[in-house]
N, C-alpha and C positions, 0 to 999 in steps of 0.2 A: 099570265106571265107571257107567256110568248112574245105580245109586241117588243119587250127591253130587248128584245139580241141577243149577241152570244157575246162572249170576252173573247172570243180568240183573236179576233179581228181587229182587238182596240192595241195603235200602233203605242200612245203614253207608256201606257203601260212597259211595255219593252223598253222604251228609247227612257226610265228614271235610273237617274247621276246618282247609283244608292251609295260611292263613298260622300257625294257630293251630300246624298241624305245622314250619311250617318256621323260625319260633321260637325251641321247645323241640330245633330237629336242633341249630342253629345255635350254644342258650347248652351246652345238655346232652349232644349226641351218640348222642339219642334222646330217640321221644316212642310214645304208647302213640296208637294208633289203636283207640277204641272198639267197639266192639257191631259189628265188621264179621262175624260170624256169630251165625247163633241154636240157640236150642240145639241141635232138628231137624239142624239142617247139619250141626253140630259133631257130633251122634252119629255117624250120615250115615258123616263122616274116620274116624273114627272107625274104626269098623266093616271102613273099608277092609283095618285092617294082620294081623289076620285071616283077612278075609272074602271079599281076591278079589287072588291071590296073582302075577295075567298084567299087574294095577297100575305092576308095581316090578320093577328091574332086579339089586336084586343088597339083599344086607342086610349090617349093619355089630354086630361084637357088642364093645360099646365096651371091653371090659376085655382081651377079644382087645391092645389098638392103645396102651393104655393112653391113650385115650379119657377114662374114667373107667368107672361100670357104667351096664351100658341098654344102647339097643338102635335100632336107626331103620334107615329102608331108604329106599332112592333109588328115585323115579317114576318108571318109563320109558317113553317116548316111540309111542302120546300120552299124549300128560298127563290124568284126572281135568279134565271140562271145570270140572268150578270151580277146582279148579286152578290152568286154562290161561288160565282168564278172569279168578281175583284178579288173575295174574304180567303177563299184558298189560298188563292197566288202571290195576293200582299204578305201574306203570315211567314214562307218562309227567310224571304229575304230581312224579316221584324225578329224572326227569330232568336236567331244571332246579337242584333243588336240588345234585344231582347233581356236572355243566358248571360252576358256581359257587365249588363249594369247587376245584374243579380250577384255576380263575383265583386263586384265594386263594390257593392254593401252590406255582401257577411251574408247575403240570404241563402237557405239552402235549396233553396226550388227552382229544377230547372221542365226546362222549354224544350217538349220531340220536335223533332223536325220538319214534320208532319200538320198540316191542320185538325185534320181528322186525329192523329190522337192526340193529341189536346184536349177536340173535344170529346172521347171518350172518356178522360181524366174527368171530367167536367160531368157527363154526363153521373160514371158513377158516384161522384159524390151529390146526385139528385136537382142538376140543372143543366135539365133540360129545357129551357123554352128559347127555343133563338129567339137575337138580340137587335141583330140589323135594325131598321126603323127608319125611319121616311119627316120626315120631319116641316110644316106650313107654322110663318109668320104670316102676319097681313101686318097694317097699323098699328102704331101703336103696340105691338108684338118684344117679346122679346124672352129671353133664358140666364135663372141666373147662374151665378158664378157655383161649379159642382162636378159628381165624381161622379163617372157609371159603374160601378162596384156591382152587383149583382149575388154576390156568393162566398162561402172560400176560394174559388182561381180565381183569377183574374189575372189577364193578360196583361202585362206591365207599360202597351201601346196599343194607341184605336186610331181611325180613319176618320173625315168627315168631308165628302164633297159635296163642292157648292154647286148647285141643278139652274140655278137664275141666276140673268148679266147685274154687277150691281151698276145702277144710273139707264137701266132703261126696266127690266123687273120690278127694279125696289132700289131705296135712299138709306142713308143710316144701317142698321143690323151685322153692325161688323163681329168677324171672331173675332175673343179677345180669351188671355191666356193668365192668370193670377198664378204668380207664385212666393210657394212662404218658406224663406231662408230663414234658419233660426237666429236669433237674437240682433234680425236683422226689418227693416218691412216690407213688405211686399212689395214685387215691380211688375208691373202689367207687361203685354204683348196683343198689341197689334195685329194678326196675323192680312196681311196684301194677298183675300184669292178674285180667280176671274170666274166664267159661270163656266165648266169639266172643269179645275182645279181640285185637288185634293191637298188636303194639311193633313199628317199624322207628328201626332203627340203624347207623350206622356198620360198616361192613365189616372196613377194616383198618385207615386212618385221619381224622381230619379238622382244618377248621381252626382255631384260636381268636385270637383275637388278639389281641399283644403292645401294647407303648409300641415296639415298630419292624416291625409289620403281624401279620400272620396266619404263624403257626408252625403247625411240627407233633404232634400228637396222637394217639398206635399205640392201639389199641382194641383189647378183647380180651371176650367173652361167653362164658359158661357157663352153667351150672344148680347147687345147692343140693343136700345127699341128702335127700332123699323116705324121710322119717318112717313115710308111711300110705296105702297104697290104690299107686292106679297113673297118670299123670300122662304124657299124650299133647300132641302136638305139632306142628305142617303150618309145616313150616320152606318160606318161595318168597325160594331165589334165584338172582336178572337173571343171573351168567352161567354159562355148561353146563362143565362141565370136560373135563380130556384119560381 
């Protein structure tokens, strides 16, 4: 796992425009995080999938569960340094948005300022298994629309980082989001990503301002069919699993 490197020297993390990200999350329920990882780090994280079995706690073949086609592996504790640093350092700017969303929806749950404190809350409830994961798709693979809910305690936002280059490593395989609006037809977004980009998005639901205050919109995410090549993604989920 040491080959993954450290997040300390990541200029992309420090360069994120959080006012823009917050505005886009409020407007759309998702926002792109550009250039989080350089090509070298993307390649090294991808290499964990087949290169370091001890880094993972379990492997899921999606077709066996009706999730789609392709497979993914959940990381074990301790997380690889880069994965752990990204999870720890992305949480604080997102928690302010998460708590504001809770206020808008009239939900009493509040999230602590530090990720370690939130994980302690998860662990006290029996959610002790880490949820960051590495996904791999080949030709004709896809991921059905879903939500990553693993127990009572769910952080409202999560991040996916594309580790492969569209048009070079694979074609197709677009990241998609579906927004289920009350008494309206669903709205779909296709998120444009390049290698090293992340997308932060609503896990379950988000507030949308209406004429009588904010109302709840349900969000789901997935990946369209890969037409050619191989696509890898790093998923950063902030709550742990039972």
